[in-house]
N, C-alpha and C positions, 0 to 999 in steps of 0.2 A: 551620599558623599562618596567620592572616589578617593580611596587611600592607596598610595603606591606601596606594594609589598615586594621586596626583593627576595626572590626564591634562592635558597642556598643550594639547591640541587639543579645545576645547569646541565642541559643534555650533553651527551657525547656523540660525536660523529664517528660511526664505526661501520665499516664496509659500505660506505656511501649513504648511510641512513642515520637519522637522528634517533638516539635511543635514550630513554630515561635511565638514570643510574640504578633505580630499583629494579628495572627490567634486567639490566646487565648483572646485578647481584644474583637474581634468581636463575639466570641462564648460565653464568660462569662461576658462581660461588664468591668467596671472600675477595678474590682479586679482581672481580668484575667491575669494580668502580675505580680501580687504580689505572691511570693512563699508562704508566710505564709497563705494568703487567699486561694490559691489553695490547700494547705495541709489540711486546715480546711474544705473546702467545696467540693472538687473534689477528690483528691488523696493524701493520707497521705505520699506517697513516692515521691511527686513532688520535682524536684530539677533543678537548673540552671546548664547548661553544658557549661564549658568554651571550646571554640574551637580555633584553630590556626588562625592567621590572613590570609586573602585571598590576592592573588596577583591581582592587577588591572593593565592592560596594557595601557599605554598612549603613544601617539605620539605627541611630542612637535612641534606644528606648528609655534611657535614664537621662534626665537633664544634666546630671553631673558629668556625664561622658562627653556631651556635645562640645564644650570648649576645647578639650584635648584633641578631639577628632578634627575640629575646624582648623587647627594649626597645621595639620598635615594634609588636609583635603585638597583635591583638585576639582575644577569644574567638570561637569559631565560632558564628554565629547559629543559634539553635534555631528550628524551624518555627513554634512558637507566638509567637515574637517578631516574625516577619515580617508585613507588611501582607497583607491577604487577596488583593490583586491579584497578589502575587508567589508565592503558594502554588500 
């Protein structure tokens, strides 16, 4: 079953690259995840990029979990439904 999971950590565009917030924390310290701090100290064009939710695939091993997962599950995407870049 495909279950959509919305990631809370959206990447940031910094110096024309997408960076994960955890990477920026390790690189710049506590201010590394703050867009205003990054704009002031690193790149004035820094911005947070909203991305679509990812699909996580789960296999319910317990019969009691199956009804709860079926309410939020999506059909498995077929290859012909995917964009050409993803194939």
